[in-house]
N, C-alpha and C positions, 0 to 999 in steps of 0.2 A: 283522566286519570281511574284508573281501577280500585274501586273500595277493595277492602281487605277486609272479609267475615269472622271475625274473631272466635273463636273456638268457645262455645257456652261451658264446657268442662270444669270446675272448681277445681283451681290450683291453691292446697292446701298450704298457709302461710308459714315461712322458712325460720321464722322466730316470733319468742311473747313478742318484743317491739313489733314488728312486723303485722302480729295480732291486734295489735290494740290499735294502730293503725288504722287500717282496716274496719276492724267494730266503732270506730271513731266517728271515719268517714260515713260507716253506716247509717250510726244513732242520730250526728249532727246533718246528716240531706237528710230524714225522718221527722227532726224535730227541732232542729236547729242549734244552733253553739250553746245559747244561753238555756234552753230546751233539754238539755244531757246533761247529768252528774260524771265525777271523774267513777264512780264508783258504779255507775251503770255501765262505762265504757269497761271497767273492769271485768266484769261480769258477766258482757256481751263476748268479751273474747276470750273467757271460759280462765283466766288469769287467779290464782287460787288466793293472791295476796292483793285485798282492797286500795291498798296501796302503789298498786305497780305503774300505775299512769305518773304518779307522782317521782318513783323509782325510774325509769327511762323518762321523762320529759320535765319533770319538776314542774309544768303546771299544763292548763289546758292552755293557753296564748302558746307554747311550745309545741304542742301538739297540733294543732291548727298548721302552724308551718310546716311540721313532722310528715303532716298531707300531703303538700307541695309536693316538700322535696322529695317522697315518695313515689310520686307518680310525673313531675314534672320532666324527668330524666328518657323516661321511655318517652313521653310524647314529644321531645324536642331530638329522640336517635330516628324516630318517625319519620317528623320534617324535614332531617338531614337527609334521609333514603329517597322520600316522595321529589327533592327538588332536583334528582338527577332525573326523572322523570314525571316532574309537572309539563302541562300544557301554557306556552307561552298567555299571556295579558291578568286582564284583572279574577278570569274564573280560575286558573290556574295559582295566583297571589292566594286566591281563600281558599281554595281547595288542600291546597298543599298545610297551609295553618290551622284551618278548622276540621279535616277530614279526621288525623289523629282523633280526635276530640268524639266527634262522631259514632269510630272503629269503637272506640273506649266504651263509649253509651252500651258495648254489643256484652261485654265481658261479664260472664257471671260473676254475679257478688259485689260489682262495681257499683257504687252511689256517688261517685266523682263528682258526676256532672248536676244531680240532685243538692251533692255538699257545695256546690258553686251556685247553686242558685240561692241557696239558701246566704251568701253570703254580698248577695245581689243588691241591699239595702246601702251597703258599707260604702265609703265616699273609697279614693282611691286613696287619699291619705292615712284614714284609718283602718284600708284593708290589708288583711294579712301579706295580699301578694307586696305589697308595697315592704315591704321590711324585709322581704329576702334577698340575696344576695344579686348584685348587679347582671352575675352570669344569669339567670334566669329570667331578670327584667329584658335583657337586651333582645332578644329574639324577638317580646312582644311591641316594641316600639320600632325596630326595625319590619316586622309585618306592616305597623297604620300607617309609617310612613311612602313604602311600598306602594299597598293596598288605595290608599289617596292619590298615589302619584297616575295610577290607571283615569282618576275621574275628572277628566279634563274639562268635558260638558257639566260639573257641578259645581256652583260656585263655592268659593275658598272656605268658605264660613262656613257650608255644610259638609264638607267632604268627611272630617273628622267623626262628625253624628253618624253621616252614612255607615261609617266603617264601624263604630261602634254599637249601629242601630241592627246591620247584617250579623257582626258577633252576637250580641244579645241575641236576636233570633234563631240560631244556630242552636243553640245553649240552653234556651229554654224546651222547642224542639225537639233537643236529644236527651233534657233532662223530663220532658212526657212520657218519651221509649226507655228510656231506663228503667220508669216508673212502671208501665206498659208491660215490660217485660219482668219483671220482677211479681208483678202478679197472674202471671199469664195470659194478660188480657189479649187481644186480638192487634195485630200491628200489618204494616205493609212491607212485603217483601225487601231485604236490606235493598238492593241496588237499585231500586223503585224511590226507599225510600231516600238515597245517597241523591238524586239525582233528582229528584222534584224538591226539595231541600235545597240543594244551590241552584237550581234557577229559581225558584224564589229570591235567595240571598242576592241573585246579580241582577233581580227584576229591581228587587228595594234599593240596590246601591246604583242602577242606573235609571232609574224612572225622570221622566223628565219635570222642572222643576215650575212650578204653576207660578203666573201672573201674578195670585195672591204672597202667594212666600215671597216671591220677589219684593214684593210693594214693604213687605215686613221686617225684613234682612239688615244687620247692623251696616256701619260702610267699610269695617273692619270686622276681622276674623275675629272670634271671642278664644279665650280657653275653654275648650269644651273637659269635661271630666271625662277621663277612658272609662271606659265598660273593661269591666276586667275578666275575661275568659283566657288566664295562661294557656 
């Protein structure tokens, strides 16, 4: 599957609402949701009125949800396009779902990956993603189910955990790259970054299970908290 290197040229926000969403994404990604005030977001967005966030979103929680609703449609559309040309098997499955995130991290001004990273401490029940409409959650559930179906050699007790670990590995790698690009720090060429990253993800997913791990496995699979990498 051929990754798409996005254009680094910044695109101007289309509206005050979009400017507030992108400003919030940037500030949340750098300082965390709790570390940023609504006044700071309005100032970063260049809004003349300090109450602009209240006017457009009502609360910080609604603004966080709006970031997902802004980003997820483009990610979902890219995944649908990749489904047409994806390779069969586990690597094709992982690339179809995660490659759009890898590509998004290349966009100038994008802080979505560092924003997601800041939310990693939330349990799924408390995560803003869990409050989105089912139409946003269902693709993630389908991805988890399909990815696990390729892990026949991994004990069922570990399959969801392995997919979560691979997804989280991708998130942190791309968040690191997002920060590096913002700071103009040295980075790998994009194609090498993508191929090496997915080599590592697939290696993690398919790694042999040691005798020590097998000895400690519970008899039955237990619920594994979902790694929220939408």
